[in-house]
C-alpha positions as CSV (number, residue, x, y, z in Angstrom):
1,X,139.6,262.4,60.8
2,X,141.6,262.7,57.6
3,X,145.0,262.2,59.5
4,X,143.9,259.1,61.3
5,X,145.9,256.0,60.4
6,X,143.8,253.0,60.1
7,X,144.5,250.2,62.5
8,X,145.0,247.7,59.7
9,X,147.9,249.8,58.3
10,X,149.6,249.9,61.7
11,X,149.4,246.1,62.0
12,X,150.9,245.7,58.5
13,X,153.9,248.0,59.4
14,X,154.5,246.0,62.6
15,X,154.6,242.7,60.8
16,X,157.0,244.0,58.1
17,X,159.4,245.2,60.8
18,X,159.3,241.8,62.5
19,X,160.0,240.1,59.3
20,X,163.0,242.3,58.6
21,X,164.5,241.6,62.1
22,X,164.1,237.8,61.5
23,X,166.0,238.0,58.2
24,X,168.9,240.2,59.5
25,X,169.5,239.4,63.2
26,X,173.1,240.8,63.1
27,X,171.9,244.2,62.0
28,X,169.4,244.1,64.8
29,X,172.1,243.5,67.5
30,X,174.5,246.0,66.2
31,X,177.0,243.7,64.5
32,X,179.6,245.1,62.1
33,X,178.2,246.4,58.9
34,X,181.1,245.3,56.6
35,X,183.9,242.7,56.4
36,X,186.6,245.1,57.5
37,X,184.8,245.9,60.7
38,X,184.3,242.2,61.3
39,X,188.0,241.5,61.0
40,X,188.6,244.2,63.7
41,X,186.2,242.7,66.2
42,X,187.5,239.6,68.1
43,X,185.1,236.8,68.9
44,X,186.0,235.9,72.5
45,X,183.8,232.8,72.5
46,X,185.5,231.1,69.5
47,X,188.4,228.7,70.3
48,X,192.0,229.8,69.3
49,X,192.9,228.3,66.0
50,X,196.0,226.0,66.0
51,X,196.0,225.4,62.2
52,X,199.4,227.0,61.7
53,X,201.1,224.9,64.5
54,X,200.8,221.7,62.4
55,X,202.5,223.2,59.4
56,X,206.3,222.1,59.4
57,X,209.0,224.8,59.3
58,X,210.6,224.6,55.9
59,X,213.8,225.9,57.4
60,X,214.0,223.3,60.1
61,X,215.7,219.9,59.3
62,X,213.5,216.9,59.3
63,X,215.4,214.5,61.6
64,X,213.4,211.4,60.8
65,X,213.3,211.7,57.0
66,X,216.9,212.9,56.4
67,X,219.1,209.8,55.8
68,X,222.1,211.8,54.8
69,X,223.7,212.8,51.5
70,X,224.8,209.7,49.7
71,X,227.3,211.6,47.6
72,X,229.0,213.6,50.4
73,X,228.6,211.5,53.6
74,X,231.2,208.8,54.4
75,X,229.7,205.3,53.8
76,X,229.8,202.8,56.7
77,X,232.6,200.3,57.0
78,X,232.2,197.2,54.9
79,X,231.1,194.1,56.7
80,X,233.1,190.9,56.4
81,X,236.3,189.1,57.5
82,X,239.4,191.1,58.4
83,X,242.7,189.8,57.1
84,X,246.1,191.1,58.4
85,X,248.7,191.7,55.8
86,X,252.3,192.5,56.7
87,X,254.9,193.8,54.4
88,X,256.6,196.9,53.0
89,X,255.2,199.8,51.1
90,X,256.2,199.5,47.5
91,X,254.3,202.5,46.1
92,X,252.0,205.3,47.3
93,X,249.3,207.0,45.3
94,X,248.0,210.0,47.3
95,X,245.7,211.1,44.6
96,X,244.1,207.7,44.1
97,X,244.2,207.0,47.9
98,X,245.9,203.7,47.6
99,X,249.2,202.0,48.5
100,X,250.9,198.9,47.1
101,X,252.0,196.5,49.9
102,X,254.7,194.0,49.2
103,X,254.0,191.1,51.6
104,X,257.0,189.5,53.4
105,X,256.1,186.2,51.6
106,X,256.3,187.8,48.2
107,X,253.9,189.4,45.7
108,X,252.0,192.7,45.6
109,X,248.7,193.9,47.0
110,X,246.9,197.1,46.0
111,X,245.2,198.5,49.1
112,X,242.7,201.4,49.1
113,X,242.1,203.8,52.0
114,X,239.8,206.8,52.7
115,X,238.4,208.8,55.7
116,X,237.3,205.6,57.4
117,X,240.9,204.3,57.6
118,X,242.8,204.8,60.8
119,X,246.5,205.3,60.2
120,X,249.1,204.9,62.9
121,X,252.9,205.4,63.0
122,X,254.4,203.6,66.0
123,X,251.0,203.6,67.9
124,X,250.4,207.3,67.2
125,X,247.5,208.1,65.0
126,X,248.5,210.2,62.0
127,X,247.6,210.8,58.3
128,X,248.6,209.3,55.0
129,X,251.3,211.9,54.7
130,X,253.4,209.9,57.2
131,X,253.4,206.7,55.1
132,X,256.6,206.4,53.1
133,X,257.9,204.1,50.5
134,X,259.8,201.2,52.1
135,X,258.0,201.5,55.4
136,X,257.2,198.3,57.2
137,X,253.4,198.2,57.6
138,X,250.7,195.9,58.9
139,X,247.3,196.4,57.3
140,X,243.9,195.2,58.5
141,X,242.3,194.5,55.1
142,X,238.6,193.9,54.1
143,X,236.9,193.4,50.8
144,X,234.9,196.5,49.8
145,X,233.2,195.3,46.6
146,X,236.0,194.4,44.2
147,X,238.6,196.4,46.1
148,X,240.8,195.6,49.0
149,X,240.1,198.2,51.7
150,X,242.4,199.2,54.6
151,X,240.5,199.5,57.9
152,X,243.8,200.2,59.8
153,X,247.3,200.9,58.6
154,X,250.1,200.5,61.1
155,X,253.5,201.8,60.2
156,X,256.2,200.2,62.5
157,X,259.6,201.8,62.8
158,X,260.5,200.7,66.3
159,X,260.8,196.9,66.0
160,X,260.9,194.6,69.0
161,X,262.7,191.2,69.2
162,X,260.9,188.4,67.7
163,X,261.4,184.6,67.0
164,X,261.9,182.3,64.1
165,X,262.7,178.7,63.9
166,X,263.7,176.3,61.2
167,X,266.6,174.5,59.5
168,X,269.9,176.2,58.8
169,X,270.4,176.3,55.0
170,X,273.8,178.0,55.1
171,X,276.2,179.8,57.4
172,X,278.9,182.0,56.2
173,X,281.4,182.2,59.0
174,X,283.4,185.0,57.3
175,X,280.4,187.4,56.9
176,X,278.5,186.0,59.9
177,X,275.3,185.6,57.9
178,X,273.1,182.6,58.7
179,X,270.2,181.6,56.5
180,X,267.3,179.7,58.1
181,X,264.3,178.2,56.3
182,X,261.6,179.6,58.5
183,X,258.9,177.1,59.4
184,X,256.1,179.7,59.6
185,X,256.6,181.6,56.4
186,X,258.4,178.7,54.6
187,X,260.8,181.3,53.3
188,X,264.6,181.7,53.7
189,X,265.4,184.3,56.3
190,X,268.8,185.8,56.9
191,X,270.3,186.8,60.2
192,X,273.6,188.4,61.2
193,X,275.5,186.6,63.9
194,X,278.1,188.7,65.7
195,X,279.9,189.0,69.0
196,X,276.7,190.1,70.7
197,X,274.8,186.9,69.7
198,X,274.3,184.3,72.4
199,X,274.5,180.6,71.2
200,X,272.9,177.8,73.2
201,X,273.5,174.1,72.6
202,X,270.9,171.4,72.8
203,X,271.4,170.9,76.6
204,X,271.1,174.7,77.0
205,X,274.8,174.9,77.7
206,X,276.8,177.9,76.4
207,X,278.0,177.5,72.9
208,X,279.6,179.6,70.2
209,X,279.2,180.5,66.5
210,X,281.4,177.5,65.7
211,X,278.6,175.2,66.8
212,X,276.3,176.4,64.1
213,X,276.2,173.9,61.2
214,X,274.3,173.6,58.0
215,X,271.3,171.3,58.4
216,X,270.8,172.0,62.1
217,X,267.5,172.9,63.5
218,X,267.6,176.2,65.4
219,X,265.4,178.8,67.1
220,X,266.5,182.4,66.6
221,X,265.5,185.4,68.7
222,X,266.3,188.5,66.6
223,X,265.6,192.2,66.2
224,X,264.3,192.8,62.6
225,X,266.5,195.1,60.6
226,X,266.4,196.6,57.1
227,X,265.7,194.5,54.1
228,X,265.2,190.8,54.9
229,X,268.0,190.6,57.5
230,X,267.8,190.8,61.3
231,X,270.4,190.9,64.0
232,X,270.4,187.6,65.9
233,X,270.3,188.1,69.7
234,X,270.2,184.4,70.6
235,X,270.5,181.2,68.6
236,X,269.3,178.0,70.3
237,X,270.5,174.8,68.6
238,X,267.7,172.3,68.8
239,X,269.2,169.5,66.8
240,X,272.3,168.8,64.7
241,X,272.7,166.0,62.1
242,X,273.5,162.7,63.9
243,X,271.6,163.5,67.1
244,X,269.4,160.8,68.5
245,X,265.9,161.5,69.8
246,X,263.3,159.4,71.5
247,X,259.6,159.9,70.6
248,X,256.7,158.5,72.5
249,X,253.0,158.9,71.7
250,X,250.1,157.9,69.6
251,X,250.5,156.9,65.9
252,X,248.5,159.3,63.8
253,X,249.6,158.0,60.3
254,X,251.2,154.9,59.0
255,X,252.2,154.1,55.4
256,X,253.9,150.8,55.0
257,X,254.5,151.4,51.3
258,X,256.5,154.6,51.6
259,X,257.9,153.8,55.1
260,X,256.5,156.7,57.0
261,X,255.0,156.9,60.4
262,X,253.7,160.0,62.2
263,X,253.7,160.2,66.0
264,X,252.0,162.7,68.3
265,X,254.8,163.2,70.7
266,X,253.7,163.4,74.3
267,X,256.5,165.6,75.6
268,X,255.9,168.6,73.4
269,X,252.5,167.7,71.8
270,X,253.9,168.0,68.3
271,X,253.5,165.6,65.5
272,X,256.7,164.3,63.9
273,X,257.0,162.4,60.5
274,X,259.6,159.7,60.9
275,X,260.9,157.6,58.0
276,X,261.6,153.9,58.4
277,X,262.8,151.0,56.2
278,X,260.0,148.5,56.0
279,X,262.5,145.7,55.2
280,X,264.7,146.6,58.1
281,X,262.3,147.9,60.7
282,X,259.8,145.1,61.1
283,X,256.7,146.4,62.8
284,X,254.7,144.3,65.2
285,X,251.1,143.5,64.1
286,X,249.8,145.6,67.0
287,X,251.3,148.8,65.7
288,X,248.6,150.5,63.8
289,X,247.0,154.0,63.7
290,X,246.0,154.9,67.2
291,X,248.6,152.6,68.9
292,X,251.0,154.0,71.5
293,X,254.6,153.6,70.4
294,X,258.1,154.5,71.4
295,X,260.6,155.4,68.6
296,X,264.3,156.0,68.8
297,X,265.3,158.0,65.7
298,X,268.3,159.9,64.3
299,X,268.1,163.4,62.9
300,X,269.7,163.2,59.5
301,X,269.6,166.9,58.6
302,X,266.7,166.2,56.2
303,X,264.4,164.5,58.7
304,X,264.2,161.7,61.2
305,X,265.1,158.1,60.6
306,X,263.9,155.2,62.8
307,X,266.5,153.2,64.6
308,X,264.2,151.2,66.8
309,X,260.4,151.1,67.2
310,X,258.4,149.3,69.9
311,X,254.8,149.3,71.0
312,X,253.8,150.7,74.4
313,X,251.0,149.4,76.7
């Protein structure tokens, strides 16, 4: 009877065991006893973690947030009007990336260039090393802040025939040099007239260099040469002093005080300023701006002078 365990004691032991299991269920199921064992035991029911997949790679470039290096990258071309400048290279500064262009009409322009500039020599793209002092160049210029920037530089060495027209200022028969005041550039241009030059008279008949006179209006087809002189291939004589012309068209300007009338000529659609003597050339009352007139005028070498003027229906 002394070794008999009372029933109350057995009940107390059972309740204490139940309480221990409730407080430590992992221990009851054989879970790992320490953290190192837990790390070695995978949990197949837990979803795979993607936390690291959202972290950007520090070594990979960010395409969206990388605008480029403002110090090393070439800036975009400036926006604005493009102006063509033709002339000769007066100076080259390879270190400062600039050239001085002497336009054909006179003056000097400092033009800058860089990696954005396209450089051509006779239509073949090249580099700044092939731009030489004295070269004939045509430059597409733009304003880049306070500087004149060259978008394209074209060096031309193989020149094609071109045209000029104006009044003959002088003609030296001994040297064969004719100087024409070009209407486009308003500058005197020199041409050499030689045996190869074809001369055409006003009626397109064959002429000779002896027909060239100071004060005549001419059209010259020439091949540009060195300096400001070209070799004249053909000279067409449009008018010589004393030639009579007939103009017909609408009056665009009339000044009775100075004696000047301007006519939009129908045959060539050009406007001619024709002088008249208000005391000698009495104009009908119906001749006003907008009227249709016919004028017979003489080319004086300095302009046209009215001989007769009449209104047209």
